[in-house]
MIVEX-468049 format. One record per residue: residue number from 1; residue in one letter; chain; x, y, z of N, C-alpha, C, O in turn. Coordinates in steps of 0.2 Angstrom, whole numbers, plus 5000, padded with zeros to 4 digits. Layout:
! MIVEX-468049
<atom i="NUM" aa="a" ch="A" n_X="X" n_Y="Y" n_Z="Z" ca_X="X" ca_Y="Y" ca_Z="Z" c_X="X" c_Y="Y" c_Z="Z" o_X="X" o_Y="Y" o_Z="Z"/>
...
END
This chain:
! MIVEX-468049
<atom i="1" aa="m" ch="A" n_X="5013" n_Y="4998" n_Z="4994" ca_X="5007" ca_Y="4993" ca_Z="4996" c_X="5010" c_Y="4986" c_Z="4997" o_X="5007" o_Y="4983" o_Z="5002"/>
<atom i="2" aa="s" ch="A" n_X="5015" n_Y="4984" n_Z="4994" ca_X="5017" ca_Y="4977" ca_Z="4996" c_X="5020" c_Y="4976" c_Z="5003" o_X="5021" o_Y="4971" o_Z="5006"/>
<atom i="3" aa="v" ch="A" n_X="5023" n_Y="4982" n_Z="5005" ca_X="5026" ca_Y="4982" ca_Z="5012" c_X="5020" c_Y="4981" c_Z="5017" o_X="5021" o_Y="4978" o_Z="5022"/>
<atom i="4" aa="g" ch="A" n_X="5015" n_Y="4984" n_Z="5016" ca_X="5009" ca_Y="4984" ca_Z="5020" c_X="5006" c_Y="4976" c_Z="5020" o_X="5005" o_Y="4973" o_Z="5026"/>
<atom i="5" aa="f" ch="A" n_X="5006" n_Y="4973" n_Z="5014" ca_X="5005" ca_Y="4966" ca_Z="5013" c_X="5009" c_Y="4961" c_Z="5017" o_X="5007" o_Y="4956" o_Z="5020"/>
<atom i="6" aa="s" ch="A" n_X="5015" n_Y="4963" n_Z="5017" ca_X="5020" ca_Y="4958" ca_Z="5020" c_X="5020" c_Y="4959" c_Z="5027" o_X="5022" o_Y="4955" o_Z="5031"/>
<atom i="7" aa="f" ch="A" n_X="5019" n_Y="4965" n_Z="5030" ca_X="5018" ca_Y="4966" ca_Z="5037" c_X="5012" c_Y="4964" c_Z="5040" o_X="5012" o_Y="4962" o_Z="5046"/>
<atom i="8" aa="n" ch="A" n_X="5007" n_Y="4963" n_Z="5036" ca_X="5000" ca_Y="4960" ca_Z="5039" c_X="5001" c_Y="4953" c_Z="5041" o_X="5003" o_Y="4948" o_Z="5037"/>
<atom i="9" aa="q" ch="A" n_X="4999" n_Y="4952" n_Z="5047" ca_X="5000" ca_Y="4944" ca_Z="5050" c_X="4995" c_Y="4939" c_Z="5046" o_X="4996" o_Y="4933" o_Z="5046"/>
<atom i="10" aa="t" ch="A" n_X="4989" n_Y="4942" n_Z="5044" ca_X="4985" ca_Y="4937" ca_Z="5041" c_X="4987" c_Y="4935" c_Z="5034" o_X="4986" o_Y="4930" o_Z="5031"/>
<atom i="11" aa="i" ch="A" n_X="4989" n_Y="4941" n_Z="5031" ca_X="4991" ca_Y="4939" ca_Z="5023" c_X="4998" c_Y="4937" c_Z="5023" o_X="5000" o_Y="4932" o_Z="5020"/>
<atom i="12" aa="g" ch="A" n_X="5003" n_Y="4942" n_Z="5025" ca_X="5009" ca_Y="4940" ca_Z="5024" c_X="5013" c_Y="4937" c_Z="5029" o_X="5011" o_Y="4932" o_Z="5031"/>
<atom i="13" aa="i" ch="A" n_X="5019" n_Y="4939" n_Z="5031" ca_X="5024" ca_Y="4936" ca_Z="5036" c_X="5021" c_Y="4935" c_Z="5043" o_X="5019" o_Y="4939" o_Z="5046"/>
<atom i="14" aa="a" ch="A" n_X="5021" n_Y="4929" n_Z="5046" ca_X="5017" ca_Y="4927" ca_Z="5052" c_X="5022" c_Y="4930" c_Z="5058" o_X="5019" o_Y="4931" o_Z="5063"/>
<atom i="15" aa="d" ch="A" n_X="5028" n_Y="4930" n_Z="5057" ca_X="5032" ca_Y="4932" ca_Z="5063" c_X="5035" c_Y="4940" c_Z="5063" o_X="5040" o_Y="4941" o_Z="5065"/>
<atom i="16" aa="t" ch="A" n_X="5031" n_Y="4944" n_Z="5061" ca_X="5032" ca_Y="4951" ca_Z="5061" c_X="5031" c_Y="4954" c_Z="5068" o_X="5026" o_Y="4952" o_Z="5071"/>
<atom i="17" aa="p" ch="A" n_X="5035" n_Y="4958" n_Z="5070" ca_X="5034" ca_Y="4961" ca_Z="5077" c_X="5027" c_Y="4965" c_Z="5077" o_X="5025" o_Y="4968" o_Z="5072"/>
<atom i="18" aa="e" ch="A" n_X="5024" n_Y="4966" n_Z="5083" ca_X="5018" ca_Y="4969" ca_Z="5084" c_X="5018" c_Y="4977" c_Z="5082" o_X="5013" o_Y="4979" o_Z="5079"/>
<atom i="19" aa="p" ch="A" n_X="5023" n_Y="4981" n_Z="5082" ca_X="5023" ca_Y="4988" ca_Z="5079" c_X="5022" c_Y="4988" c_Z="5072" o_X="5019" o_Y="4992" o_Z="5069"/>
<atom i="20" aa="y" ch="A" n_X="5026" n_Y="4983" n_Z="5069" ca_X="5026" ca_Y="4983" ca_Z="5061" c_X="5019" c_Y="4980" c_Z="5059" o_X="5017" o_Y="4982" o_Z="5053"/>
<atom i="21" aa="s" ch="A" n_X="5015" n_Y="4977" n_Z="5062" ca_X="5009" ca_Y="4974" ca_Z="5060" c_X="5004" c_Y="4978" c_Z="5060" o_X="5000" o_Y="4978" o_Z="5056"/>
<atom i="22" aa="t" ch="A" n_X="5004" n_Y="4983" n_Z="5065" ca_X="4999" ca_Y="4989" ca_Z="5066" c_X="4999" c_Y="4994" c_Z="5060" o_X="4994" o_Y="4997" o_Z="5059"/>
<atom i="23" aa="f" ch="A" n_X="5005" n_Y="4994" n_Z="5057" ca_X="5006" ca_Y="4999" ca_Z="5052" c_X="5004" c_Y="4996" c_Z="5045" o_X="5004" o_Y="4999" o_Z="5040"/>
<atom i="24" aa="s" ch="A" n_X="5002" n_Y="4989" n_Z="5045" ca_X="5001" ca_Y="4987" ca_Z="5039" c_X="4994" c_Y="4989" c_Z="5034" o_X="4995" o_Y="4990" o_Z="5028"/>
<atom i="25" aa="i" ch="A" n_X="4989" n_Y="4990" n_Z="5038" ca_X="4983" ca_Y="4993" ca_Z="5035" c_X="4984" c_Y="4999" c_Z="5032" o_X="4982" o_Y="5000" o_Z="5027"/>
<atom i="26" aa="p" ch="A" n_X="4987" n_Y="5004" n_Z="5036" ca_X="4988" ca_Y="5011" ca_Z="5033" c_X="4992" c_Y="5011" c_Z="5027" o_X="4990" o_Y="5014" o_Z="5022"/>
<atom i="27" aa="l" ch="A" n_X="4998" n_Y="5007" n_Z="5027" ca_X="5002" ca_Y="5006" ca_Z="5021" c_X="4998" c_Y="5003" c_Z="5015" o_X="5000" o_Y="5005" o_Z="5010"/>
<atom i="28" aa="i" ch="A" n_X="4994" n_Y="4999" n_Z="5017" ca_X="4990" ca_Y="4996" ca_Z="5011" c_X="4985" c_Y="5001" c_Z="5008" o_X="4984" o_Y="5002" o_Z="5002"/>
<atom i="29" aa="v" ch="A" n_X="4983" n_Y="5005" n_Z="5012" ca_X="4978" ca_Y="5010" ca_Z="5010" c_X="4982" c_Y="5016" c_Z="5006" o_X="4980" o_Y="5018" o_Z="5001"/>
<atom i="30" aa="i" ch="A" n_X="4987" n_Y="5018" n_Z="5009" ca_X="4992" ca_Y="5023" ca_Z="5006" c_X="4994" c_Y="5021" c_Z="4999" o_X="4994" o_Y="5024" o_Z="4995"/>
<atom i="31" aa="g" ch="A" n_X="4996" n_Y="5015" n_Z="4999" ca_X="4998" ca_Y="5012" ca_Z="4992" c_X="4993" c_Y="5012" c_Z="4987" o_X="4994" o_Y="5015" o_Z="4982"/>
<atom i="32" aa="i" ch="A" n_X="4987" n_Y="5010" n_Z="4989" ca_X="4981" ca_Y="5010" ca_Z="4984" c_X="4980" c_Y="5017" c_Z="4982" o_X="4979" o_Y="5018" o_Z="4976"/>
<atom i="33" aa="i" ch="A" n_X="4980" n_Y="5022" n_Z="4987" ca_X="4979" ca_Y="5029" ca_Z="4985" c_X="4984" c_Y="5032" c_Z="4980" o_X="4982" o_Y="5035" o_Z="4975"/>
<atom i="34" aa="l" ch="A" n_X="4990" n_Y="5031" n_Z="4982" ca_X="4996" ca_Y="5032" ca_Z="4978" c_X="4994" c_Y="5030" c_Z="4970" o_X="4995" o_Y="5033" o_Z="4966"/>
<atom i="35" aa="g" ch="A" n_X="4993" n_Y="5023" n_Z="4970" ca_X="4992" ca_Y="5021" ca_Z="4964" c_X="4986" c_Y="5023" c_Z="4959" o_X="4986" o_Y="5024" o_Z="4953"/>
<atom i="36" aa="v" ch="A" n_X="4981" n_Y="5024" n_Z="4963" ca_X="4975" ca_Y="5029" ca_Z="4959" c_X="4977" c_Y="5036" c_Z="4957" o_X="4975" o_Y="5038" o_Z="4951"/>
<atom i="37" aa="v" ch="A" n_X="4980" n_Y="5039" n_Z="4961" ca_X="4982" ca_Y="5046" ca_Z="4960" c_X="4987" c_Y="5047" c_Z="4955" o_X="4987" o_Y="5051" o_Z="4951"/>
<atom i="38" aa="s" ch="A" n_X="4992" n_Y="5042" n_Z="4954" ca_X="4997" ca_Y="5042" ca_Z="4949" c_X="4994" c_Y="5040" c_Z="4942" o_X="4996" o_Y="5041" o_Z="4937"/>
<atom i="39" aa="n" ch="A" n_X="4989" n_Y="5035" n_Z="4943" ca_X="4986" ca_Y="5033" ca_Z="4936" c_X="4982" c_Y="5039" c_Z="4934" o_X="4981" o_Y="5040" o_Z="4928"/>
<atom i="40" aa="f" ch="A" n_X="4979" n_Y="5043" n_Z="4938" ca_X="4975" ca_Y="5049" ca_Z="4936" c_X="4979" c_Y="5054" c_Z="4933" o_X="4978" o_Y="5057" o_Z="4927"/>
<atom i="41" aa="y" ch="A" n_X="4986" n_Y="5056" n_Z="4936" ca_X="4990" ca_Y="5060" ca_Z="4933" c_X="4993" c_Y="5058" c_Z="4926" o_X="4994" o_Y="5062" o_Z="4922"/>
<atom i="42" aa="k" ch="A" n_X="4994" n_Y="5052" n_Z="4926" ca_X="4997" ca_Y="5049" ca_Z="4919" c_X="4992" c_Y="5050" c_Z="4914" o_X="4994" o_Y="5052" o_Z="4909"/>
<atom i="43" aa="k" ch="A" n_X="4985" n_Y="5048" n_Z="4915" ca_X="4980" ca_Y="5049" ca_Z="4910" c_X="4979" c_Y="5057" c_Z="4908" o_X="4979" o_Y="5058" o_Z="4902"/>
<atom i="44" aa="s" ch="A" n_X="4979" n_Y="5061" n_Z="4913" ca_X="4978" ca_Y="5069" ca_Z="4911" c_X="4985" c_Y="5071" c_Z="4908" o_X="4985" o_Y="5076" o_Z="4903"/>
<atom i="45" aa="k" ch="A" n_X="4990" n_Y="5069" n_Z="4909" ca_X="4996" ca_Y="5071" ca_Z="4906" c_X="4997" c_Y="5068" c_Z="4898" o_X="4999" o_Y="5072" o_Z="4894"/>
<atom i="46" aa="e" ch="A" n_X="4994" n_Y="5062" n_Z="4897" ca_X="4993" ca_Y="5060" ca_Z="4890" c_X="4988" c_Y="5064" c_Z="4886" o_X="4989" o_Y="5064" o_Z="4880"/>
<atom i="47" aa="s" ch="A" n_X="4983" n_Y="5067" n_Z="4889" ca_X="4978" ca_Y="5069" ca_Z="4885" c_X="4980" c_Y="5077" c_Z="4883" o_X="4977" o_Y="5080" o_Z="4879"/>
<atom i="48" aa="n" ch="A" n_X="4985" n_Y="5080" n_Z="4886" ca_X="4987" ca_Y="5087" ca_Z="4884" c_X="4992" c_Y="5086" c_Z="4878" o_X="4994" o_Y="5091" o_Z="4876"/>
END
């Protein structure tokens, strides 16, 4: 997720090339999804 923020021209580094800045939003979304999923599995593993 931090990679997505650093590639985003509005939030992160201003001089990133265009191909990298187009990947910023999908990387942020993937990072959020992975964080939520890993939290879910961590909680279900603790309950067993």
